[in-house]
LOFI-95055 format. One record per residue: x, y, z of N, C-alpha, C, CB in turn; residue number from 1; residue in three letters; chain. Coordinates in steps of 0.05 Angstrom, whole numbers, plus 5000, padded with zeros to 4 digits. Glycine has a CB too. Example, Ala and Ser with C-alpha at 12.3 -4.5 7.8 and 13.67 -1.06 7.14 Angstrom:
% residues 2
<site <5264; 4886; 5156>; <5246; 4910; 5156>; <5264; 4934; 5156>; <5226; 4911; 5181>; 1; ALA; A>
<site <5257; 4955; 5142>; <5273; 4979; 5143>; <5258; 5001; 5157>; <5282; 4988; 5114>; 2; SER; A>
***
This chain:
% residues 124
<site <4636; 4801; 4697>; <4638; 4811; 4724>; <4624; 4839; 4724>; <4668; 4813; 4733>; 1; MET; A>
<site <4606; 4842; 4744>; <4592; 4868; 4746>; <4609; 4888; 4761>; <4565; 4864; 4760>; 2; ASN; A>
<site <4600; 4912; 4761>; <4615; 4935; 4773>; <4619; 4931; 4803>; <4602; 4961; 4767>; 3; ARG; A>
<site <4598; 4922; 4816>; <4600; 4918; 4845>; <4622; 4897; 4852>; <4573; 4910; 4857>; 4; GLU; A>
<site <4622; 4876; 4837>; <4642; 4855; 4842>; <4670; 4865; 4836>; <4636; 4830; 4825>; 5; GLN; A>
<site <4673; 4881; 4814>; <4699; 4892; 4807>; <4708; 4911; 4830>; <4698; 4907; 4780>; 6; ALA; A>
<site <4691; 4928; 4840>; <4698; 4946; 4861>; <4706; 4930; 4886>; <4674; 4964; 4868>; 7; ALA; A>
<site <4692; 4909; 4892>; <4699; 4892; 4915>; <4726; 4880; 4912>; <4677; 4870; 4919>; 8; ARG; A>
<site <4732; 4869; 4888>; <4758; 4857; 4883>; <4781; 4877; 4885>; <4758; 4844; 4855>; 9; ASN; A>
<site <4777; 4901; 4874>; <4798; 4922; 4877>; <4802; 4930; 4906>; <4791; 4946; 4860>; 10; TRP; A>
<site <4781; 4931; 4921>; <4783; 4938; 4949>; <4798; 4916; 4965>; <4755; 4942; 4962>; 11; ARG; A>
<site <4792; 4891; 4960>; <4806; 4869; 4973>; <4836; 4870; 4965>; <4794; 4842; 4965>; 12; ILE; A>
<site <4842; 4875; 4940>; <4870; 4876; 4931>; <4884; 4899; 4945>; <4871; 4880; 4901>; 13; THR; A>
<site <4872; 4922; 4947>; <4885; 4945; 4960>; <4890; 4940; 4990>; <4869; 4970; 4956>; 14; SER; A>
<site <4870; 4928; 5003>; <4873; 4922; 5032>; <4896; 4901; 5036>; <4847; 4911; 5043>; 15; ILE; A>
<site <4896; 4881; 5019>; <4917; 4860; 5021>; <4945; 4872; 5017>; <4912; 4838; 5001>; 16; THR; A>
<site <4948; 4889; 4997>; <4974; 4901; 4991>; <4982; 4920; 5014>; <4973; 4917; 4965>; 17; CYS; A>
<site <4963; 4935; 5025>; <4970; 4953; 5046>; <4980; 4938; 5071>; <4945; 4970; 5054>; 18; LEU; A>
<site <4966; 4917; 5079>; <4975; 4902; 5102>; <5000; 4886; 5097>; <4953; 4883; 5112>; 19; TYR; A>
<site <5004; 4877; 5072>; <5029; 4863; 5065>; <5052; 4883; 5066>; <5027; 4851; 5037>; 20; ALA; A>
<site <5048; 4907; 5057>; <5069; 4928; 5058>; <5075; 4935; 5086>; <5060; 4953; 5042>; 21; LEU; A>
<site <5055; 4937; 5103>; <5059; 4944; 5131>; <5076; 4922; 5144>; <5032; 4947; 5145>; 22; LEU; A>
<site <5069; 4897; 5139>; <5083; 4874; 5151>; <5112; 4873; 5140>; <5069; 4848; 5145>; 23; LEU; A>
<site <5115; 4877; 5114>; <5142; 4878; 5102>; <5159; 4899; 5115>; <5140; 4883; 5072>; 24; LEU; A>
<site <5149; 4923; 5119>; <5165; 4944; 5131>; <5173; 4937; 5159>; <5150; 4970; 5130>; 25; CYS; A>
<site <5155; 4925; 5174>; <5162; 4917; 5202>; <5183; 4896; 5203>; <5137; 4907; 5216>; 26; LEU; A>
<site <5180; 4874; 5188>; <5199; 4853; 5191>; <5226; 4860; 5177>; <5188; 4827; 5179>; 27; ILE; A>
<site <5225; 4877; 5157>; <5249; 4886; 5143>; <5266; 4902; 5163>; <5242; 4903; 5119>; 28; TRP; A>
<site <5255; 4921; 5176>; <5271; 4939; 5193>; <5276; 4928; 5221>; <5257; 4966; 5195>; 29; GLU; A>
<site <5262; 4908; 5229>; <5267; 4897; 5256>; <5284; 4871; 5255>; <5240; 4891; 5269>; 30; LEU; A>
<site <5280; 4854; 5235>; <5293; 4828; 5235>; <5309; 4821; 5210>; <5273; 4807; 5240>; 31; TRP; A>
<site <5297; 4824; 5187>; <5309; 4813; 5163>; <5334; 4828; 5154>; <5289; 4813; 5141>; 32; LEU; A>
<site <5332; 4854; 5150>; <5355; 4869; 5140>; <5355; 4898; 5151>; <5356; 4869; 5109>; 33; ALA; A>
<site <5356; 4901; 5178>; <5355; 4928; 5188>; <5381; 4944; 5182>; <5351; 4928; 5219>; 34; PRO; A>
<site <5379; 4970; 5183>; <5403; 4986; 5177>; <5425; 4981; 5198>; <5396; 5016; 5176>; 35; LEU; A>
<site <5416; 4977; 5223>; <5435; 4971; 5245>; <5427; 4944; 5257>; <5435; 4994; 5266>; 36; ARG; A>
<site <5446; 4929; 5267>; <5439; 4903; 5280>; <5420; 4908; 5303>; <5465; 4889; 5289>; 37; PRO; A>
<site <5400; 4891; 5305>; <5381; 4894; 5327>; <5357; 4911; 5320>; <5394; 4905; 5351>; 38; GLY; A>
<site <5356; 4922; 5297>; <5333; 4939; 5289>; <5342; 4969; 5287>; <5310; 4936; 5308>; 39; GLY; A>
<site <5325; 4984; 5274>; <5332; 5013; 5272>; <5306; 5030; 5275>; <5345; 5019; 5244>; 40; SER; A>
<site <5310; 5055; 5278>; <5288; 5074; 5280>; <5272; 5076; 5254>; <5297; 5101; 5290>; 41; TRP; A>
<site <5283; 5066; 5233>; <5270; 5067; 5207>; <5244; 5051; 5207>; <5288; 5057; 5185>; 42; LEU; A>
<site <5240; 5035; 5227>; <5215; 5019; 5230>; <5191; 5038; 5234>; <5218; 5000; 5254>; 43; VAL; A>
<site <5197; 5063; 5242>; <5175; 5082; 5246>; <5161; 5090; 5220>; <5186; 5107; 5259>; 44; LEU; A>
<site <5173; 5081; 5197>; <5160; 5087; 5172>; <5133; 5073; 5169>; <5179; 5078; 5149>; 45; LYS; A>
<site <5127; 5055; 5187>; <5101; 5041; 5186>; <5078; 5059; 5197>; <5101; 5015; 5201>; 46; VAL; A>
<site <5085; 5080; 5211>; <5064; 5097; 5223>; <5045; 5109; 5203>; <5077; 5119; 5239>; 47; LEU; A>
<site <5054; 5120; 5181>; <5034; 5130; 5161>; <5016; 5108; 5151>; <5049; 5144; 5138>; 48; PRO; A>
<site <5027; 5084; 5147>; <5010; 5062; 5138>; <4989; 5055; 5159>; <5027; 5037; 5132>; 49; LEU; A>
<site <4997; 5055; 5185>; <4978; 5050; 5206>; <4957; 5072; 5208>; <4993; 5048; 5233>; 50; LEU; A>
<site <4964; 5096; 5201>; <4945; 5119; 5201>; <4923; 5115; 5180>; <4960; 5145; 5196>; 51; TRP; A>
<site <4930; 5106; 5156>; <4910; 5103; 5135>; <4896; 5076; 5136>; <4923; 5107; 5109>; 52; ILE; A>
<site <4907; 5056; 5149>; <4896; 5029; 5149>; <4867; 5027; 5157>; <4913; 5011; 5166>; 53; ALA; A>
<site <4858; 5040; 5178>; <4830; 5037; 5185>; <4811; 5048; 5164>; <4824; 5052; 5212>; 54; PRO; A>
<site <4818; 5071; 5152>; <4801; 5082; 5131>; <4801; 5065; 5106>; <4811; 5109; 5124>; 55; GLY; A>
<site <4823; 5053; 5099>; <4825; 5035; 5076>; <4808; 5010; 5081>; <4854; 5027; 5069>; 56; ILE; A>
<site <4810; 4999; 5105>; <4795; 4976; 5112>; <4765; 4981; 5111>; <4803; 4966; 5140>; 57; THR; A>
<site <4757; 5004; 5120>; <4728; 5011; 5120>; <4718; 5022; 5093>; <4723; 5033; 5141>; 58; ARG; A>
<site <4736; 5026; 5074>; <4727; 5035; 5048>; <4721; 5064; 5047>; <4704; 5019; 5039>; 59; GLY; A>
<site <4735; 5080; 5062>; <4730; 5109; 5062>; <4744; 5122; 5038>; <4740; 5122; 5088>; 60; ARG; A>
<site <4729; 5137; 5023>; <4739; 5150; 4999>; <4763; 5168; 5004>; <4717; 5165; 4984>; 61; MET; A>
<site <4761; 5184; 5026>; <4783; 5203; 5033>; <4809; 5188; 5038>; <4775; 5220; 5057>; 62; TYR; A>
<site <4807; 5166; 5052>; <4831; 5150; 5058>; <4844; 5139; 5033>; <4824; 5127; 5077>; 63; SER; A>
<site <4827; 5130; 5014>; <4837; 5120; 4989>; <4851; 5142; 4973>; <4815; 5107; 4972>; 64; TYR; A>
<site <4839; 5165; 4972>; <4851; 5187; 4957>; <4877; 5196; 4970>; <4831; 5211; 4956>; 65; ARG; A>
<site <4878; 5198; 4996>; <4902; 5206; 5010>; <4924; 5185; 5007>; <4897; 5211; 5040>; 66; ALA; A>
<site <4916; 5160; 5008>; <4936; 5138; 5006>; <4950; 5137; 4979>; <4923; 5112; 5012>; 67; SER; A>
<site <4936; 5146; 4958>; <4949; 5146; 4932>; <4973; 5165; 4930>; <4929; 5152; 4910>; 68; THR; A>
<site <4972; 5186; 4946>; <4995; 5204; 4948>; <5016; 5194; 4967>; <4985; 5233; 4956>; 69; MET; A>
<site <5007; 5183; 4989>; <5025; 5173; 5010>; <5042; 5149; 5000>; <5009; 5165; 5034>; 70; LEU; A>
<site <5030; 5132; 4984>; <5043; 5108; 4976>; <5068; 5113; 4959>; <5024; 5090; 4960>; 71; ILE; A>
<site <5070; 5137; 4947>; <5094; 5143; 4931>; <5118; 5146; 4948>; <5089; 5169; 4916>; 72; PHE; A>
<site <5116; 5152; 4974>; <5139; 5152; 4992>; <5151; 5124; 4994>; <5130; 5162; 5020>; 73; LEU; A>
<site <5134; 5104; 4996>; <5144; 5076; 4998>; <5156; 5067; 4971>; <5122; 5058; 5007>; 74; TYR; A>
<site <5143; 5075; 4949>; <5154; 5069; 4923>; <5182; 5081; 4920>; <5135; 5079; 4901>; 75; PHE; A>
<site <5184; 5106; 4927>; <5210; 5120; 4925>; <5231; 5108; 4942>; <5206; 5150; 4932>; 76; THR; A>
<site <5224; 5101; 4967>; <5243; 5087; 4984>; <5252; 5061; 4972>; <5231; 5083; 5012>; 77; GLU; A>
<site <5233; 5046; 4961>; <5240; 5021; 4949>; <5259; 5024; 4926>; <5215; 5007; 4940>; 78; GLY; A>
<site <5254; 5044; 4909>; <5272; 5049; 4886>; <5300; 5056; 4896>; <5260; 5071; 4868>; 79; VAL; A>
<site <5302; 5074; 4915>; <5328; 5082; 4925>; <5343; 5059; 4937>; <5325; 5105; 4946>; 80; VAL; A>
<site <5329; 5043; 4954>; <5342; 5021; 4967>; <5348; 4998; 4948>; <5326; 5012; 4991>; 81; ARG; A>
<site <5332; 4994; 4928>; <5337; 4973; 4908>; <5362; 4981; 4892>; <5313; 4969; 4889>; 82; ALA; A>
<site <5366; 5006; 4888>; <5389; 5016; 4873>; <5415; 5016; 4890>; <5384; 5044; 4863>; 83; TRP; A>
<site <5412; 5024; 4916>; <5436; 5028; 4932>; <5443; 5004; 4950>; <5432; 5052; 4949>; 84; SER; A>
<site <5424; 4988; 4958>; <5429; 4966; 4976>; <5437; 4941; 4960>; <5405; 4960; 4994>; 85; ASP; A>
<site <5446; 4921; 4975>; <5454; 4896; 4962>; <5441; 4873; 4977>; <5485; 4893; 4961>; 86; GLN; A>
<site <5440; 4850; 4964>; <5431; 4826; 4977>; <5401; 4826; 4984>; <5447; 4821; 5002>; 87; GLY; A>
<site <5396; 4817; 5009>; <5368; 4814; 5018>; <5354; 4841; 5019>; <5367; 4801; 5045>; 88; LEU; A>
<site <5367; 4861; 5027>; <5355; 4888; 5029>; <5345; 4898; 5001>; <5374; 4908; 5041>; 89; SER; A>
<site <5361; 4893; 4981>; <5354; 4901; 4954>; <5330; 4885; 4944>; <5377; 4897; 4934>; 90; ALA; A>
<site <5329; 4859; 4951>; <5306; 4842; 4944>; <5281; 4851; 4958>; <5312; 4813; 4950>; 91; ASN; A>
<site <5283; 4858; 4984>; <5260; 4868; 4999>; <5250; 4895; 4987>; <5267; 4872; 5028>; 92; LEU; A>
<site <5269; 4911; 4977>; <5262; 4936; 4965>; <5245; 4931; 4939>; <5287; 4953; 4958>; 93; ALA; A>
<site <5252; 4911; 4924>; <5237; 4904; 4900>; <5209; 4895; 4908>; <5251; 4881; 4885>; 94; MET; A>
<site <5206; 4881; 4930>; <5179; 4873; 4939>; <5164; 4898; 4948>; <5181; 4853; 4963>; 95; VAL; A>
<site <5177; 4916; 4961>; <5164; 4941; 4969>; <5154; 4957; 4944>; <5183; 4959; 4985>; 96; GLU; A>
<site <5170; 4958; 4924>; <5163; 4971; 4899>; <5138; 4958; 4887>; <5186; 4971; 4878>; 97; ILE; A>
<site <5138; 4932; 4886>; <5116; 4917; 4874>; <5090; 4922; 4890>; <5122; 4887; 4873>; 98; THR; A>
<site <5092; 4919; 4916>; <5068; 4923; 4933>; <5057; 4951; 4931>; <5074; 4917; 4962>; 99; LEU; A>
<site <5075; 4971; 4930>; <5065; 4999; 4928>; <5052; 5004; 4901>; <5088; 5018; 4933>; 100; SER; A>
<site <5063; 4993; 4880>; <5051; 4997; 4853>; <5024; 4983; 4851>; <5070; 4987; 4831>; 101; VAL; A>
<site <5023; 4959; 4861>; <4997; 4944; 4860>; <4977; 4958; 4877>; <5001; 4914; 4869>; 102; VAL; A>
<site <4985; 4967; 4901>; <4966; 4982; 4918>; <4956; 5007; 4904>; <4980; 4990; 4945>; 103; PHE; A>
<site <4974; 5022; 4892>; <4966; 5047; 4878>; <4946; 5041; 4856>; <4991; 5060; 4866>; 104; PHE; A>
<site <4951; 5021; 4839>; <4933; 5014; 4818>; <4906; 5005; 4829>; <4945; 4992; 4800>; 105; VAL; A>
<site <4906; 4988; 4850>; <4882; 4978; 4862>; <4866; 5000; 4875>; <4888; 4956; 4882>; 106; ALA; A>
<site <4879; 5019; 4888>; <4865; 5041; 4901>; <4852; 5059; 4881>; <4885; 5057; 4918>; 107; ALA; A>
<site <4866; 5066; 4859>; <4854; 5083; 4838>; <4831; 5068; 4825>; <4876; 5090; 4817>; 108; ILE; A>
<site <4835; 5042; 4820>; <4813; 5027; 4807>; <4789; 5025; 4825>; <4823; 4999; 4800>; 109; ALA; A>
<site <4793; 5022; 4852>; <4771; 5021; 4870>; <4756; 5047; 4871>; <4781; 5014; 4898>; 110; TRP; A>
<site <4770; 5069; 4871>; <4757; 5096; 4871>; <4740; 5099; 4846>; <4778; 5119; 4873>; 111; VAL; A>
<site <4751; 5092; 4823>; <4736; 5094; 4798>; <4712; 5075; 4798>; <4754; 5087; 4774>; 112; ARG; A>
<site <4716; 5050; 4806>; <4694; 5030; 4806>; <4672; 5037; 4826>; <4705; 5002; 4812>; 113; ALA; A>
<site <4680; 5047; 4849>; <4660; 5054; 4869>; <4644; 5078; 4860>; <4673; 5059; 4896>; 114; SER; A>
<site <4657; 5097; 4847>; <4642; 5119; 4835>; <4622; 5110; 4815>; <4661; 5140; 4822>; 115; ARG; A>
<site <4630; 5091; 4798>; <4612; 5081; 4777>; <4588; 5066; 4790>; <4627; 5061; 4758>; 116; ALA; A>
<site <4593; 5051; 4812>; <4572; 5037; 4825>; <4553; 5057; 4838>; <4583; 5018; 4847>; 117; VAL; A>
<site <4563; 5078; 4851>; <4547; 5098; 4864>; <4530; 5114; 4843>; <4564; 5118; 4880>; 118; ARG; A>
<site <4542; 5119; 4820>; <4527; 5135; 4800>; <4504; 5119; 4788>; <4546; 5144; 4778>; 119; SER; A>
<site <4507; 5092; 4787>; <4485; 5076; 4775>; <4464; 5069; 4796>; <4496; 5050; 4764>; 120; THR; A>
<site <4470; 5070; 4822>; <4450; 5065; 4843>; <4437; 5089; 4853>; <4463; 5049; 4865>; 121; THR; A>
<site <4448; 5113; 4849>; <4437; 5138; 4858>; <4416; 5147; 4838>; <4458; 5159; 4862>; 122; THR; A>
<site <4391; 5152; 4848>; <4371; 5162; 4830>; <4377; 5190; 4820>; <4343; 5162; 4843>; 123; PRO; A>
<site <4371; 5195; 4795>; <4377; 5221; 4783>; <4356; 5242; 4788>; <4381; 5219; 4753>; 124; ALA; A>
***
């Protein structure tokens, strides 16, 4: 696999994880296991994901760099809720942890791979 293909695969993985995490947060807090019956204001946690989603989709380096710091909020929430919640909510927290870790790895790998592609295509 060449560097361009690897960069493309990491980008697709990061985009997929980001949108899966966004969808998970929405359905978790509105229908599956909200803190209060009928949904809760915690659904607003999707706003930072919506803020970075266009940049991630377009492959903007700044968005990828910023997202690697932002994603730790979702990882931390997942760890806390996996530890403190029970049942479906704890299981959803484990999915949140998994998605945030895979997104983080894919985003870092994409940044590294895209730098490598740019350095080989840029004339010295």
